[in-house]
C-alpha positions in Angstrom: 167.4 -185.0 -90.0 165.6 -182.1 -91.6 165.1 -178.7 -90.0 161.5 -179.5 -88.8 162.7 -182.5 -86.8 165.6 -180.4 -85.3 163.1 -177.7 -84.3 160.9 -180.3 -82.6 163.9 -181.7 -80.6 165.0 -178.3 -79.4 161.5 -177.2 -78.5 160.9 -176.9 -74.7 159.0 -179.7 -73.2 156.3 -178.2 -70.9 155.1 -181.5 -69.4 154.6 -180.0 -66.0 152.4 -177.2 -67.3 150.4 -179.6 -69.4 149.9 -181.9 -66.5 148.7 -179.0 -64.3 146.1 -178.0 -67.0 144.8 -181.6 -67.2 144.5 -181.8 -63.4 142.7 -178.4 -63.2 140.2 -179.4 -66.0 139.6 -182.7 -64.3 138.9 -181.1 -61.0 136.5 -178.6 -62.6 134.7 -181.4 -64.4 134.4 -183.4 -61.2 133.1 -180.4 -59.3 130.5 -179.7 -62.0 129.3 -183.3 -62.1 129.0 -183.3 -58.3 126.2 -180.7 -58.6 124.0 -183.2 -60.6 121.5 -184.9 -58.3 119.7 -187.7 -60.1 118.3 -189.0 -56.8 115.7 -186.2 -56.9 114.2 -187.5 -60.1 110.9 -189.1 -59.2 108.7 -191.4 -61.2 106.3 -188.6 -62.0 109.2 -186.6 -63.5 110.0 -189.3 -66.0 106.3 -189.4 -66.9 106.3 -185.7 -67.6 109.4 -186.0 -69.7 107.8 -188.8 -71.7 104.7 -186.6 -72.2 106.8 -183.8 -73.4 108.6 -185.9 -76.0 105.3 -187.5 -77.1 103.7 -184.1 -77.6 106.7 -182.8 -79.6 106.7 -185.7 -82.0 102.9 -185.6 -82.4 102.2 -181.9 -82.8 98.8 -180.2 -83.1 98.5 -179.9 -86.9 95.5 -177.7 -86.8 97.5 -175.1 -84.9 100.5 -175.6 -87.2 98.5 -174.9 -90.4 96.0 -172.4 -89.1 96.5 -169.0 -90.8 94.6 -166.9 -88.2 96.2 -164.7 -85.5 96.3 -167.7 -83.2 98.1 -170.0 -85.6 101.8 -170.7 -85.8 102.3 -169.1 -89.3 101.0 -165.7 -88.1 103.1 -165.8 -84.9 106.2 -166.7 -86.9 105.6 -163.8 -89.3 105.2 -161.5 -86.3 108.4 -162.8 -84.8 110.3 -162.2 -88.1 108.9 -158.6 -88.3 110.1 -157.9 -84.7 113.5 -159.3 -85.4 113.8 -157.5 -88.8 112.6 -154.1 -87.7 114.7 -154.2 -84.5 117.8 -155.2 -86.5 117.3 -152.3 -88.9 116.9 -149.7 -86.1 119.8 -151.1 -84.1 122.0 -151.2 -87.2 121.3 -147.6 -88.1 121.9 -146.4 -84.5 125.1 -148.4 -84.2 126.8 -146.6 -87.2 127.4 -143.2 -85.6 128.4 -145.0 -82.3 130.9 -147.1 -84.3 132.5 -144.1 -85.9 132.8 -142.4 -82.4 134.5 -145.6 -81.1 137.0 -145.8 -83.9 140.4 -144.5 -82.7 141.5 -143.7 -86.3 138.5 -141.4 -86.8 138.0 -139.6 -83.5 140.4 -138.7 -80.7 141.3 -141.6 -78.4 139.5 -140.2 -75.3 136.3 -139.9 -77.2 136.7 -143.4 -78.6 137.5 -144.8 -75.1 134.3 -143.2 -73.5 132.1 -144.4 -76.4 133.5 -148.0 -76.1 132.7 -148.0 -72.3 129.1 -147.0 -73.1 128.8 -149.8 -75.7 130.2 -152.3 -73.2 127.6 -151.2 -70.7 124.9 -151.7 -73.3 126.1 -155.2 -74.2 126.3 -156.2 -70.5 122.5 -156.1 -69.9 120.7 -159.3 -71.2 117.8 -159.0 -73.7 115.2 -160.3 -71.2 116.1 -157.6 -68.7 115.7 -154.9 -71.5 112.4 -156.5 -72.4 111.1 -156.4 -68.9 112.1 -152.8 -68.5 110.7 -151.6 -71.8 107.4 -153.5 -71.2 106.9 -151.3 -68.2 107.3 -148.2 -70.4 105.5 -149.2 -73.6 103.2 -152.0 -72.3 103.3 -155.6 -73.5 103.3 -156.2 -77.3 105.5 -156.3 -80.4 106.6 -152.6 -80.0 108.5 -153.5 -76.8 110.1 -156.4 -78.6 111.3 -154.2 -81.5 112.8 -151.7 -79.1 114.5 -154.5 -77.1 116.0 -156.1 -80.2 117.2 -152.7 -81.4 118.8 -151.9 -78.1 120.5 -155.4 -77.8 121.8 -155.1 -81.4 123.5 -151.8 -80.9 126.3 -153.1 -78.7 127.3 -156.0 -80.9 126.9 -154.3 -84.2 128.8 -151.2 -83.2 131.7 -153.4 -81.9 131.9 -155.3 -85.3 131.5 -152.0 -87.2 134.5 -150.6 -85.4 136.7 -153.5 -86.5 135.7 -152.8 -90.1 136.3 -149.0 -89.8 139.7 -149.4 -88.2 140.7 -151.7 -91.1 139.8 -149.0 -93.7 142.4 -148.4 -96.5 143.3 -144.7 -95.8 145.6 -144.4 -98.7 142.7 -143.8 -101.0 141.9 -140.5 -99.1 145.3 -139.1 -100.0 144.5 -139.6 -103.7 141.1 -138.0 -103.2 142.6 -135.0 -101.5 145.0 -134.5 -104.4 142.2 -134.2 -106.9 140.2 -131.8 -104.6 137.3 -134.1 -103.5 134.9 -132.7 -101.0 134.1 -134.3 -97.6 130.8 -135.7 -99.0 132.7 -137.2 -102.0 135.2 -138.8 -99.7 132.5 -140.4 -97.7 130.5 -141.4 -100.8 133.3 -142.8 -102.9 136.0 -143.6 -100.4 134.3 -144.9 -97.3 130.9 -146.3 -98.3 132.2 -148.7 -101.0 134.6 -150.2 -98.5 132.1 -150.6 -95.6 128.8 -151.2 -97.3 129.1 -154.9 -98.0 130.8 -155.5 -94.6 128.1 -153.7 -92.7 125.4 -155.5 -94.6 126.9 -158.9 -93.9 127.2 -158.0 -90.2 123.5 -156.9 -90.2 122.4 -160.2 -91.7 124.4 -162.1 -89.2 122.8 -160.1 -86.3 119.3 -160.6 -87.8 119.9 -164.4 -87.6 120.7 -164.0 -83.9 117.8 -161.6 -83.3 115.3 -164.1 -84.7 116.1 -166.4 -81.8 116.1 -163.4 -79.4 112.6 -162.4 -80.6 111.3 -165.9 -80.0 112.5 -165.7 -76.4 111.2 -162.2 -75.7 107.7 -163.4 -76.1 108.2 -165.2 -72.8 108.1 -161.8 -71.0 105.2 -160.4 -73.1 107.2 -158.6 -75.8 105.3 -160.1 -78.8 106.2 -162.9 -81.1 105.8 -166.7 -80.7 107.3 -166.9 -77.2 104.1 -166.0 -75.3 102.0 -168.8 -76.8 104.9 -171.2 -76.2 105.1 -170.4 -72.5 101.3 -170.5 -72.1 101.1 -174.0 -73.7 104.0 -175.2 -71.5 102.3 -173.9 -68.3 99.1 -175.6 -69.3 100.9 -178.9 -70.2 99.5 -178.8 -73.8 102.6 -180.5 -75.2 101.0 -181.0 -78.6 100.8 -177.2 -79.1 104.4 -176.9 -77.8 105.4 -179.4 -80.5 103.7 -177.4 -83.2 105.3 -174.2 -82.1 108.8 -175.7 -81.9 108.5 -177.3 -85.3 107.5 -174.0 -86.8 110.5 -172.3 -85.1 112.9 -175.0 -86.3 111.6 -174.7 -89.9 111.8 -170.9 -89.8 115.3 -170.7 -88.4 116.5 -173.3 -91.0 115.1 -171.3 -93.8 116.6 -168.0 -92.5 119.9 -169.7 -91.9 120.2 -171.0 -95.4 119.2 -167.7 -96.9 121.4 -165.5 -94.7 124.4 -167.8 -95.3 124.0 -167.5 -99.1 123.7 -163.7 -99.0 126.6 -163.2 -96.6 128.8 -165.4 -98.8 128.0 -163.4 -101.9 128.7 -160.1 -100.0 132.0 -161.4 -98.6 133.2 -162.7 -101.9 132.1 -159.6 -103.7 
């Protein structure tokens, strides 16, 4: 009998705990399934569902390939612009907040207060930010950009902090010994370690913001979401199919591109 088999035999057998977890999960699943009420599904609901699927698989090709301000390509470009600009603004604003949250850079009370602020920022959903900013700036892409920037700050700062706290501080001792200035320490000691990580995080957040920008149009914050909700409310399912196809193609392209760039950055 080898050492692995001996270790398996002496390992504690937590059958009672495992059985408790199984019973708990089963009860939760049963309670969740009990909320489903298929009896309320009428014949007209199934007809509507059929019309939705039919419209999606038979999209309005004129809308899909029209290059005017009403066409899907223009709306997709506007959505990309909102997500891209919002990500850039949010990423820049998150950098100083990230350094203020890093306990190895600032005193712990300052880092604690800054982290509480970032948690509060992350708590509010994007749609709520969008509704509030629309009241301030009016409906349109500008409100969408501000919303994306505000939503991005919380997550980006949190991920930046993890990278900052993993900095190799031994290099600063060598730079002190040769008399480097503070600017030279930042330029040659901090930036090379953080640049590729920060850029990779930004690209990942841009991928998420592209989906957020699509949803923000539902509340009037620009992008392709507004035409989507208008088409759904008017039961124009062919237009809905065109918009969804455009979104799927766009997200697939961005996904492939962002994954390639992030892999190159991570691997150096």
